[in-house]
C-alpha positions as CSV (number, residue, x, y, z in Angstrom):
1,X,6.4,-10.7,16.0
2,X,4.1,-8.3,14.7
3,X,4.2,-4.8,14.4
4,X,1.7,-4.4,17.5
5,X,3.7,-7.3,19.7
6,X,6.6,-5.1,18.9
7,X,5.5,-1.9,20.7
8,X,4.3,-4.2,23.6
9,X,7.6,-5.5,24.0
10,X,9.1,-2.1,23.9
11,X,6.9,-1.2,27.1
12,X,7.6,-4.7,28.9
13,X,11.2,-4.5,28.9
14,X,14.4,-3.2,27.9
15,X,15.1,-2.9,24.4
16,X,17.5,-5.7,22.8
17,X,20.7,-5.5,20.9
18,X,19.3,-5.7,17.5
19,X,15.8,-5.5,15.8
20,X,15.3,-6.9,12.0
21,X,12.4,-5.0,10.1
22,X,11.3,-7.0,7.3
23,X,8.7,-6.1,4.5
24,X,7.0,-3.4,2.6
25,X,4.5,-1.6,4.9
26,X,6.5,1.8,5.5
27,X,3.8,3.7,8.0
28,X,3.9,0.4,10.7
29,X,7.7,0.7,10.2
30,X,8.1,4.4,10.3
31,X,5.9,4.8,13.8
32,X,7.8,1.1,14.9
33,X,11.1,3.0,14.1
34,X,10.5,6.1,16.3
35,X,9.0,4.3,19.2
36,X,12.5,2.3,19.1
37,X,14.4,5.6,18.7
38,X,12.5,7.4,21.9
39,X,12.5,4.2,23.7
40,X,16.8,4.0,23.8
41,X,17.1,7.9,23.5
42,X,14.0,9.1,25.8
43,X,15.8,12.7,25.9
44,X,15.7,14.9,22.9
45,X,19.7,15.9,23.6
46,X,20.6,12.4,24.0
47,X,18.7,11.7,20.9
48,X,20.9,14.0,18.8
49,X,24.0,12.3,19.9
50,X,22.8,9.0,19.9
51,X,21.3,8.4,16.6
52,X,23.3,7.4,13.7
53,X,22.2,6.3,9.7
54,X,24.2,4.2,7.8
55,X,22.7,2.9,4.2
56,X,23.9,-0.6,3.4
57,X,23.6,0.6,-0.6
58,X,26.7,2.7,0.5
59,X,28.3,1.1,3.5
60,X,29.1,-2.7,5.1
61,X,27.6,-4.4,7.8
62,X,31.2,-4.5,8.8
63,X,31.2,-0.9,9.3
64,X,28.0,-1.2,11.0
65,X,29.5,-3.5,13.4
66,X,32.7,-1.4,14.1
67,X,30.4,1.6,14.3
68,X,28.7,0.1,17.2
69,X,32.0,-1.2,18.8
70,X,32.8,2.4,18.8
71,X,32.0,4.5,22.2
72,X,30.9,8.1,21.9
73,X,32.2,10.9,23.8
74,X,28.5,12.3,24.3
75,X,26.4,9.6,25.0
76,X,26.2,6.0,26.5
77,X,23.2,4.9,24.7
78,X,23.1,4.7,21.0
79,X,20.9,3.6,17.9
80,X,22.2,2.7,14.6
81,X,19.5,2.6,12.0
82,X,20.8,0.7,8.7
83,X,18.8,1.1,5.9
84,X,18.5,-1.0,2.6
85,X,19.6,-4.2,4.8
86,X,19.3,-6.4,1.8
87,X,22.2,-4.6,0.2
88,X,24.4,-6.7,2.2
89,X,23.4,-10.0,0.2
90,X,25.7,-11.1,-2.8
91,X,24.0,-10.1,-6.0
92,X,26.6,-9.9,-9.0
93,X,26.1,-13.1,-10.6
94,X,29.8,-12.8,-12.3
95,X,31.5,-12.1,-8.9
96,X,29.2,-14.9,-7.2
97,X,32.1,-17.0,-5.4
98,X,34.0,-13.4,-4.1
99,X,30.8,-11.6,-3.0
100,X,29.4,-14.8,-1.4
101,X,32.9,-14.8,0.5
102,X,32.0,-11.1,1.4
103,X,28.6,-12.1,2.5
104,X,29.7,-14.6,5.0
105,X,32.5,-12.7,6.4
106,X,29.8,-9.9,7.2
107,X,27.5,-12.5,8.2
108,X,30.3,-14.0,10.6
109,X,31.2,-10.1,11.9
110,X,27.7,-9.5,12.8
111,X,26.9,-12.7,14.8
112,X,30.2,-12.2,16.3
113,X,29.3,-8.8,17.6
114,X,25.8,-10.7,18.7
115,X,27.4,-12.6,21.2
116,X,28.8,-10.0,22.9
117,X,26.8,-6.8,22.3
118,X,28.0,-3.3,23.6
119,X,25.6,-2.5,26.3
120,X,23.0,0.3,25.5
121,X,23.8,-0.1,22.0
122,X,20.6,-1.2,19.8
123,X,20.9,-1.9,16.1
124,X,18.4,-1.6,13.7
125,X,18.1,-3.0,10.5
126,X,15.6,-2.2,7.6
127,X,14.7,-4.5,4.5
128,X,11.7,-3.0,3.0
129,X,12.2,-4.0,-0.7
130,X,10.8,-7.3,-1.1
131,X,7.6,-8.3,-0.5
132,X,5.6,-11.8,1.3
133,X,4.2,-13.2,-1.5
134,X,4.8,-14.0,-5.3
135,X,8.2,-14.0,-6.6
136,X,9.8,-11.6,-3.5
137,X,9.0,-14.3,-1.0
138,X,12.1,-16.1,-1.7
139,X,14.3,-12.9,-1.8
140,X,12.9,-12.5,1.7
141,X,13.8,-15.7,3.2
142,X,17.6,-15.0,1.8
143,X,17.4,-11.9,3.6
144,X,16.2,-13.5,6.9
145,X,18.8,-16.3,6.4
146,X,21.5,-13.8,6.4
147,X,20.4,-11.9,9.5
148,X,19.7,-15.2,11.2
149,X,21.6,-14.3,14.4
150,X,19.4,-11.0,15.0
151,X,17.0,-12.1,18.0
152,X,13.6,-10.0,17.5
153,X,12.1,-9.9,13.5
154,X,9.3,-7.5,12.7
155,X,7.0,-8.5,10.1
156,X,5.6,-5.6,8.1
157,X,3.3,-7.0,5.6
158,X,0.8,-5.2,3.4
159,X,-2.5,-4.4,5.8
160,X,-5.1,-6.5,4.8
161,X,-9.0,-4.8,3.6
162,X,-10.0,-5.7,7.1
163,X,-7.1,-4.3,9.0
164,X,-6.9,-1.0,6.5
165,X,-10.5,-0.6,7.1
166,X,-10.2,-0.9,11.1
167,X,-7.2,1.4,10.7
168,X,-8.5,4.5,8.7
169,X,-11.6,4.1,11.1
170,X,-9.6,4.6,13.8
171,X,-7.8,7.4,12.5
172,X,-11.1,9.0,11.5
173,X,-12.4,8.7,14.8
174,X,-9.0,9.9,16.3
175,X,-9.5,13.4,14.2
176,X,-13.1,13.9,14.6
177,X,-14.1,13.1,11.2
178,X,-18.2,12.8,10.5
179,X,-17.9,10.3,7.7
180,X,-19.9,7.3,7.0
181,X,-19.1,3.4,6.8
182,X,-19.6,3.3,3.1
183,X,-17.7,6.6,2.8
184,X,-14.9,5.2,4.6
185,X,-14.8,2.1,2.6
186,X,-14.4,4.4,-0.7
187,X,-11.7,6.2,0.7
188,X,-9.6,2.9,1.8
189,X,-10.5,1.4,-1.6
190,X,-9.5,3.9,-3.4
191,X,-6.3,4.3,-2.1
192,X,-5.3,0.7,-2.0
193,X,-5.3,0.1,1.7
194,X,-1.9,1.8,2.0
195,X,-1.4,2.8,5.5
196,X,0.8,5.7,5.0
197,X,-1.5,7.2,2.4
198,X,-4.7,6.6,4.1
199,X,-3.3,8.7,7.3
200,X,-2.5,11.3,4.7
201,X,-6.0,11.8,3.3
202,X,-7.9,11.4,6.8
203,X,-5.4,14.5,8.1
204,X,-6.5,16.5,4.5
205,X,-9.9,15.8,5.1
206,X,-9.8,16.8,8.9
207,X,-8.2,20.2,8.1
208,X,-10.8,20.5,5.0
209,X,-14.2,19.2,8.0
210,X,-12.8,22.0,10.1
211,X,-15.6,22.6,12.3
212,X,-17.3,19.1,11.7
213,X,-18.3,19.3,8.3
214,X,-19.8,16.3,7.4
215,X,-17.7,14.2,4.7
216,X,-19.6,12.2,2.0
217,X,-18.7,11.1,-1.7
218,X,-18.6,13.9,-3.0
219,X,-15.7,15.7,-0.3
220,X,-13.9,12.4,-0.9
221,X,-14.0,12.6,-4.7
222,X,-13.1,16.2,-4.5
223,X,-10.1,16.0,-2.3
224,X,-9.2,12.6,-2.8
225,X,-7.9,12.1,-6.3
226,X,-7.9,8.3,-6.3
227,X,-11.5,8.6,-5.2
228,X,-12.9,9.9,-8.5
229,X,-13.5,6.1,-9.4
230,X,-16.9,6.8,-7.4
231,X,-17.4,8.9,-10.1
232,X,-16.5,7.0,-13.3
233,X,-19.0,3.4,-11.3
234,X,-21.7,6.1,-11.3
235,X,-21.1,6.1,-15.3
236,X,-21.1,2.0,-15.2
237,X,-24.5,2.3,-12.9
238,X,-26.0,5.2,-15.5
239,X,-25.3,3.0,-18.3
240,X,-26.6,-0.4,-16.6
241,X,-29.9,0.9,-16.3
242,X,-29.6,2.0,-20.4
243,X,-30.3,5.9,-18.9
244,X,-28.8,7.6,-21.7
245,X,-29.5,11.2,-19.8
246,X,-27.8,10.1,-17.1
247,X,-24.8,8.6,-18.6
248,X,-23.9,12.1,-20.6
249,X,-24.3,13.4,-17.0
250,X,-21.9,11.8,-15.7
251,X,-19.8,12.3,-18.7
252,X,-19.7,15.7,-18.2
253,X,-19.2,15.6,-14.5
254,X,-15.8,13.4,-15.1
255,X,-14.7,16.7,-17.6
256,X,-15.2,19.1,-15.1
257,X,-13.5,17.3,-12.6
258,X,-10.6,17.3,-15.8
259,X,-10.6,13.4,-15.5
260,X,-8.1,11.6,-18.2
261,X,-10.9,10.1,-20.3
262,X,-8.9,7.5,-21.5
263,X,-8.1,6.4,-18.2
264,X,-11.7,6.3,-17.6
265,X,-12.3,3.9,-20.3
266,X,-9.9,1.9,-18.5
267,X,-11.5,1.6,-15.4
268,X,-14.8,0.5,-17.5
269,X,-12.9,-1.9,-19.4
270,X,-12.0,-3.7,-15.9
271,X,-15.1,-3.2,-14.4
272,X,-17.0,-5.0,-17.6
273,X,-14.5,-7.7,-17.8
274,X,-14.8,-8.7,-14.2
275,X,-18.4,-8.7,-14.4
276,X,-18.2,-11.0,-17.5
277,X,-15.8,-13.3,-15.2
278,X,-18.4,-13.4,-12.6
279,X,-21.1,-14.1,-15.1
280,X,-19.7,-16.9,-16.4
281,X,-18.6,-18.3,-12.8
282,X,-22.3,-18.3,-12.2
283,X,-21.4,-16.1,-9.2
284,X,-24.9,-14.2,-7.5
285,X,-23.7,-12.4,-4.6
286,X,-21.2,-9.6,-3.9
287,X,-19.5,-12.3,-1.4
288,X,-19.4,-15.2,-3.9
289,X,-17.0,-12.2,-6.2
290,X,-15.3,-11.2,-3.1
291,X,-14.3,-15.2,-2.5
292,X,-14.2,-16.1,-6.1
293,X,-11.7,-13.3,-6.9
294,X,-9.9,-13.4,-3.9
295,X,-8.6,-17.4,-4.5
296,X,-7.7,-16.7,-8.1
297,X,-5.0,-14.3,-6.0
298,X,-6.6,-10.7,-6.8
299,X,-6.8,-8.3,-4.3
300,X,-10.5,-6.9,-3.9
301,X,-12.5,-4.8,-1.6
302,X,-15.9,-5.5,-0.6
303,X,-16.8,-2.2,-1.5
304,X,-15.8,-3.3,-5.3
305,X,-17.3,-6.7,-5.0
306,X,-20.5,-4.8,-4.6
307,X,-20.0,-2.7,-7.5
308,X,-18.8,-5.7,-10.2
309,X,-22.0,-7.7,-8.5
310,X,-24.5,-4.4,-8.9
311,X,-23.1,-4.5,-13.3
312,X,-23.6,-8.1,-13.5
313,X,-27.2,-7.9,-12.3
314,X,-27.5,-4.7,-15.1
315,X,-26.2,-6.5,-18.1
316,X,-26.7,-9.9,-19.8
317,X,-24.0,-11.9,-20.7
318,X,-23.9,-10.8,-24.5
319,X,-24.5,-7.0,-23.6
320,X,-21.0,-7.3,-21.2
321,X,-19.5,-8.9,-24.3
322,X,-20.9,-5.9,-26.7
323,X,-19.8,-3.4,-24.2
324,X,-16.2,-4.9,-23.9
325,X,-16.0,-4.8,-27.7
326,X,-17.5,-1.2,-27.9
327,X,-14.8,-0.2,-25.0
328,X,-12.2,-1.7,-27.7
329,X,-13.0,0.7,-30.6
330,X,-13.7,3.6,-28.0
331,X,-10.4,3.4,-26.7
332,X,-8.5,2.7,-30.6
333,X,-10.5,6.1,-31.3
334,X,-8.8,8.1,-28.3
335,X,-5.2,7.2,-29.4
336,X,-6.0,8.4,-33.1
337,X,-4.0,11.8,-33.8
338,X,-5.9,14.9,-32.5
339,X,-9.0,13.0,-31.2
340,X,-12.0,14.8,-29.8
341,X,-12.1,12.8,-26.5
342,X,-15.7,14.3,-25.3
343,X,-17.4,13.1,-28.7
344,X,-15.5,9.8,-28.7
345,X,-17.0,8.9,-25.3
346,X,-20.5,10.7,-25.9
347,X,-20.6,8.2,-29.0
348,X,-19.7,5.4,-27.0
349,X,-22.4,5.9,-24.2
350,X,-25.2,6.1,-27.1
351,X,-24.2,3.1,-28.5
352,X,-24.4,1.4,-25.3
353,X,-27.5,3.1,-24.3
354,X,-29.2,2.4,-27.4
């Protein structure tokens, strides 16, 4: 079940006896948890008495089940939120047999309770430690298997680039921000598509805009630290045009922004490496670049693909390889004892635009 389906479920019918929230995305998980609590415990006073939180790093599933069976003197409706649900699974290899027995007993206790749950009591188990991809996938399936008797599982996967963009657009519209599509792309990419960070930064921009001030690239770069990559990309563009003056001007801007220059150089290295890979693969458009790296399992945003394409278009294969070599030398110089970072970067720009 997706978060949206879960919210529709809450509107259409009474909450069930137990839910499992599975996956690492925190913003939607927090939203759905609040929705469940407000649905079961509509009255604030009832919420104060009926909400109990457990941490399965500290207590057992048996203790949560026992608490669910205990009658409350103050309310007949209760929500028990059990975080770190992964901790119920056996972890210690040396005591695997004993841990496995305890795990089986805990699973049996939960299964037994769910056959005849206490009316008005809702259990919520939250497992947000593991992702749905890579090495975490098997661990997540073990969690799902352990809680297989829980009737409803809600999955909270990381947002796709498209979903993150739609989410940011919705929040910006709700906040009344005057912000263009390119600037919105810049914001979403800078924040890695993380919903909670997008929500925080949109709220900051709303407070800054006040009476409807337009939000441009400069405002995003100034207010959102991660968005300063846009200024670094301006340096890539100037270098691609072999515009020495503009390149030095952008470097001056980075220094005035207190940008950590080794980090800026690391961004340049990544940009040139991606461009070299794209050049060697014969990729001829931003769309081809996006598709190629996505197939390789690398998350890339459309705006970043466009940046890589512009770099590919600005440099020959030989120039890209030479630039990577110069970046390596500049990085070594920045790591020397007491280097002058500005002089090192200026020397790098002079060599590359020669």
